[in-house]
N, C-alpha and C positions, 0 to 999 in steps of 0.2 A: 504539590503535584497536580497535574492537570487531570480533570475527571476523564475516565475512560471514554473514548470516542468523542469527547468534546473538541478534539483537535480538528474534527471534520465540520464543525458548525460553520454555517455561512457558505458552504460549497454548493455549487449547482449540480454537481455530479453525485449520485447516490454513493454513500460511503462503502457499500458492498462492492461496487465496481472498483473503487480505489484500492480497497483491501485485497481484492482478487488479484489485481495487477501487481501490487507491492509484494504480496505473498508469493506470487509466481516467480518474480525476479529474485527475491531474497532467499526463499526456501528451496526452490528447485533450480535456480540458476538459469532460467529461461532468458534468452537475450531479448532486448527491446523490440527488435524486428519481429521475432516469433510471437511475442506477447501481443503486438499490434495485430498480427494476422489472426491469432486465436480469438482475440476480442471481436474482430470484424466478423469472423465466422459465427459468433454468438450474437451478432446484431448490435454490438457496441463499438462505435467507430471513434478511436482516438489515435492521434499521431504518436509515434514512438517518443518524440521529444516531450510530450505531455506526460507519458508514463515515466520517463526519466525524471522529470520534475517532481512527480508524486513520490518516487522512491527517495529522492534527495530530501524532500520535505518531511515525509511521514515515517520512513523506516527508522530513523534514530529514536523518535518519540515512541513508536510502537515497540521497539526493542526495550526501551526503559520500562514501559508499562507491563511488559510480559516477563521481565526478569523478577525473580523472587529473592528476597533477602535471606541470608542463612538463618536457620531456626534459632530462636532465642535472642535475636537482635532486633 
């Protein structure tokens, strides 16, 4: 298994920014256009296509890392 947060190593963008965008999309269902606008309002400018790529790349791995195995296994 990959170390937690090791999936972000080598990225130029702080992992907190990526996590915020991926969480906004996956947890709250905010669309890419709205996420782009919200990030811009906070002084972080990324195109919605970049956010889409982050979701496609990081969401499956983050899902695996956050799921817990049943007790006793």
